[in-house]
N, C-alpha and C positions, 0 to 999 in steps of 0.2 A: 299435700295432694288432695284433690276433691274426693268426697266420700260417696257421691252419687253422680251418675252420668249426666243428669239434666237438672236444671234449676227448678226450684219451687218458687212460684210467684203469687203473691196475694195483692189485693188492692184495698187500700183504706177507703172507707165510705165517709170518713170525716172530710168535708169539702175543703181541703187545704189549699186548693187552687183559688179559692175565694177569700182566703185569709188576708190580713193586712190590707193592701189596696186592691186586691183582685176583685172583690165584690163590687167595686165602684164602676167597673167597665160596663158599657152598654151591652145588654144581652148576656150578662154573667149568669143569670138565673137565680140570683140571691133571693128573689121573692118566693121561691119554692123551697127555701131552707127547711121549713117545718111541715112540708108535705111529703108525699110519697114519690112523686114523679122524678125529682132530682136524683134521689138515691137509686130509683129503679132504672133510670137511664144509664147511670154509671155501672150498675150491676149487670145490665144486659150487654153493655159494651165490653165489660170484663169477661163475661161468658163467651162472647163472640171471639175474643182473643184467647180463649181456652185457659184462663187463669185457674189456679188451684182453688182460690177462695176469695171472697170479699169479707171484710170485717169492719165492725164499728167500734172504735175505742170509746171510752166513756169516762166521765168524772161525775162526782156526786156533790159538787159545789160550784158556785158561780162567782169568780173574781170580777167585781164590778168595774174597776178602772179600764180594763181592756174593752169593755162594752161600748165605751165612747167612740171607738174607732173601728171595731170589728166584732164578730159574734163570739169569739173566744170559746168557752166551754159550753155555750148554750146549744142544746141538742135534744132531739127526740129520744125517748127511751130505746136503748139498743135492742132489747129483746122484742119489743113490739115492731120496730122497724124491720129487723131481720125476718121476723115471721111474715110480715107483709110481703117482703121480697121473695119469699118462697113461691108465691103465686105468679111471679113475673119471670122466673128462671127455671131451668130444668136440670142442669148438671153441676153447676158451680157450687163449691162449698160455701156454707153460710155460718160465719163465725161471730158469735156475740160475746160481749164482755159482761162479767158478773164478778163483783167483789166478794172475797171471802171474809173481809173484815166487817162488812155491813149486812151480810146475808145469813140465811139459815139453810143448812144442807138439804133438808127434806124438800123444801120449796124449790130450791135450785135443781135438785135431782129430777123432780117431776117436770119442771118447766123445760129443761134441756132434753129429757127423753121424749116429751111431747113434741118438741120441735123436730127431733130426730125421726119420730114416726111420721109426722105430717109432711116432712120434706123427703121422706124415703131414703134416709141415710146420709143427709147432707149437712147435718148440724155439727157445730164445733163450739168449744168453750175457751175463751180467753180468760184464764184464771189470774185475777189481779188481787193484790192486797190493799191497793190505794195508798196515796200519800197524804191526802187531805180530805176534808169533808166530815170529820168526826162530829162536829157540832150539829149536824143534821140527823144524827143517829143516837142522840141521848148520851153522848160520850164527852167527858170533860177534856181528855187529851188523846192525841193520836199515838197508838202504841209504837214502839220502836221496831226496827226490822226483824229482830230475833223473835219478838212476841208475835208480830204479824204472821211470820212464816210458820211458827209453831202452830198457830190457829189454822193457817192455810193447809198445812200437811194433814191435820186431823180432819178438816173440812173436806178435802179431796178424798180422803180415805172413806169417810162416811158416804159421800155422794156415790162413789164407785161401789161400795157395799150395797147401797140401796138399789142401784141398777141391777146388781147381781142377785138381789133378794127375790126377784120375781123373774126367773129366767124364761126366755122365749119358749123353750121346750116344755114348760109347764102348761102351755095352752094345748088342750086336746081337741076341743070343739068337735066332739063326736055327736052328731045329730041322732044317729041310730040308738046309741046307748044313753043319750042325755047327759053325758059327762062333758063339762066345759073345761075344767082344768084339773091337773094333777096337783092337789094341794100339798102333797108330801114334798114337792120341790119348791114351794113358796115359803120361805123361812124368815122369821124376824132376825134383825141383825143384833139386837140387844146391845147397842153401843153405849158405853159409859166412859167418857174421857175427860181430859182437863177442861175442855170447852163445850162439849156437847153431850147430851143424853138423848139418844134416838132409838126407839124400839124397832120400827119397821114392821113388816116389809113395806115397800113402796106399793101404792095402789095402781100401778101401771106396769105392764110387762116390758122387759127389755126388748129393744128392736131386734128382729130376727135377721140381722145382716151385719155388715161391718160396724165396729164400735165407733163411738163418738170421739174424734181427736181433741187434744188439749193443747193450748198455747199458753205460754207464761212470759212475763215481760220484765221481771226484776233483775237488776244487775249486781246486787249486793252478794256477799258470800252465801248468805242464807238463801237468797233468790236463785243463785246458780245451782246450789245443791238441790233445791226444790225442783228446778227444771230437770236436772239430771235424773231425778227420781220419777217424775210423772209426765213430763211434757213430750209432745211430738214436735213442737215448734217453739222457738224463742224469738220474740219480737225485740231485737237487740238495738242498743244505742251504741253504735260503733262509727265514729266519724272518719277514721282513716284505716288503712289496711293493717297497720300494726295492732291497733286496738281490736280489730276483727279477728286477727290471728290469735291474739291472746284470749279473747272470749271463746273462740272455737276450741282452743286447747283446754280451757277450764271446763267447758261443757262436756267435752269428750272424757275428761278425767272423772267428772262426777257421774256421768252415765256408766262408766266402767265400775265405779265404786258401788253403784246400785245394781250391778250385774245386768247392764243393758249394753247394747252395741252403740257406739258413737254415731253411726250412720242413721240410727233411728231417731236422733234428736237433731232437728234442722235449725241452724242459725239463720234467721231472716231479719237483717237490719232494716229499719225504716230507711227508705231512699227518697230524699227530697229532690225532685227533678224539675229544674227550670230549663225548659227546652225551647229552642228557636231554630229557624232555618239556617242561621249563621251564629257563630259564637258571639258576635257583637250584639245581635238581636237578643240572645239569651242573657247576656250580661246586662243589657239595658232593661230587660224585663225584671231581672233580679233586683237591680238598684232601684227601679221605679216602685217595686213592691215594698221596699223598706225605706222609702223617702222620709217617712215621719219618725224614724228611729233617730233620735237626736245624738249629737256627739257626747253629751253628758251620759246618756243611757249606754252608749257603747263603752265609754270609759268605765262605767260602773260594772259592766259585764266582765271586762278584763280584770278589774280589781277583785271582783268576787271569785273569779276563776284562778287568779295567780297570786293574789295577796299583795300586789304592788300598786301604790297610789301614783297615777300618771297625770293628775291634774297639774296644769302649768307646763307640761311637756309640749314642745313644738312638734308638728306633724313629721318633720324631717329628721327627728332624733331617733336613733335605732334603739330597740329594746333587745338586750342580750341576756344570755343565761346568768351572767354576773349580776344583773339587776333583780333577779328573782329571789325572794326571801327563802332561806333554807327551812325545810320542815313544815312549810305551810300546807294545811289540809283544808280544802274548800268544802262548804256544805252542799255545793252543787254536785251534779253527776260526776263521779271520779273519771269516767272515760272521756267526758267532754273536756274536763280540765287538763287531763293528760295530753289530749290532742293539741290544745292551745299551747301548752308548755313545750311540746315537741316542735311546734312551728317556730317558737322563739329560739329554742336551742339550735335548731338546724339552719334557720334562715336569717336570724337577727333582723327582722323587718323594721322598716321605719314605722313610727306610730301610726301615721296616716294609712299606710298599707295594711297594718294589722286591723285597724278599725273598719276597714272596708271588706275584710275577709268574710266569707259566708259563715264560718264557724263563730264569728262574733255577732253578725247581723241577724242570722236566721235561727232555725230550730236546732236541737241537739242531735238531729239525724245526720246520716251520711248525705253529703250534698254533691250534686253534679249540676253545673251550670254550663250549658253548651248545646251542641247539636245532638241529634239522635245517634249519629256515628260516634261522637265522643262518649255518650252514655253507654252504647253497646261495647265499645272497647274497654271502658273502665270496669263495667260489670264482668266482662269476660276475664279480665286480668285478675280480679278478686276471686272469681269462681275457680279458675284454673289453678290458682295458688292455694286453694283449699281454705281460704279465709272465711268464706260464706257458703251457704247451701242454697241461697236464693235471696229474695228481698221482698219487702212490702212497699209498693209504690205509694208515695205521697206527693203527687204533682203540685207544683207551686206557681204562683204568679198570675195565671190566667187559665181559662178553659182550654186554650191552645196547648198548654203543657199536658193536660189530661188527654187530649186528642192525639197528640204525638206519641205519648207513652203507650196507649193501647192500640193505636192505629198503625204505628210505624216501628217503635222500639221493640215491642214484644214480638211482632212478626219477624223482625230482623234477627232476633235471638233464636227464633224457631228455625229460620232458614239456615242459620249457622250450626244447627243440630244441638243447641243448648236448651231447647224448650220444645214442648209438644206442638205439633201442627193441628192436632184434633184430640178430642177426648176419646179414651179407650174404655171408659167406664162412667158410671153416673153416681158414684158416692164419693164423699169427701176423702175417706181413708184410701180408697182406690187411687185417687189422684196423687196422694202423698207417697204411696208405696210402689207405683208403677216405675219400671226402669226403662 
């Protein structure tokens, strides 16, 4: 059963609709990738659709092979981009990404609270531990999940303590008496932990309004527990409704374990939307966008996910559960691999059919390839089943998918009573908590 009456919807500012072959279309706007106007246009469209927030994912490394064909992880700094968007928008939440593995709590606390002040309560933090990029931060190895989340827990605690170290009520600003602040309320945190030693207090007061929401994106046991402890939202990797239900149940259990209500933690899977006026048009867009993914690359993805070598198999041979090695554990996303395994176990597809599936060709996000009506029906089904609390839109293939998502899909969900028709407040936390 759903935990809230309406969807929470965010929009990724990573231009996924330009990835793969999308950028090559005339008028795609790829030339503006490293400027403000492309992101500002998306943010303004998202605000016109009354979305909860826009957010910029981030990575701190650059895999070069993908740059031959597309822009990959090449991007502007998310904090600077989100800050610039503050001046182009008025109500929508502004969520930036900062890694706890590569950052320092005092700097992050001050940056985020500065953005919260400047945006008048619209800032948010996507708390990530990162999976790669250690070579760029004087590290010889990337820590494992347990170590990364141990640091992340302490990092988040220090940031929140710093925010509280200079409470808004400490500001007196009494011209008559000449008293600016009640310094009895401004206290050092004197933190000494396994990873950080921070005296404090922060040299910026806490914003005198709704607090700054947090999002988390890890799917490991440590990541889910971290989310249950500190997050308002989880950017989930759930490719089918079963994996979404499982993740939602795990998050609810960890929220309760940390004495929180499950409804206060929103599961928002990334939703890759390849949309067209007809299903045939959407399918053609999806296939055209992945035309340069070779058969060998597709076979390698299946092998990596399932541990079965399919080289030499004809396309019309079926892959069944009996063909899968017992006890295989992939290094890839467990949820993604489980989804592919379930496809094989339930459908026993021909190899050619499997290699053409969105789960093999495209991202590890939830995929919908079809019309606006198809997308609305699928989203409604997942939401009403209590598998998700909303989604983060990552349109694919072309600018047309972006336009249909914000111009037709979201309004359709609003007309169905599943999403707001207008903003009732102007802070990020208000959007998240209104019923």
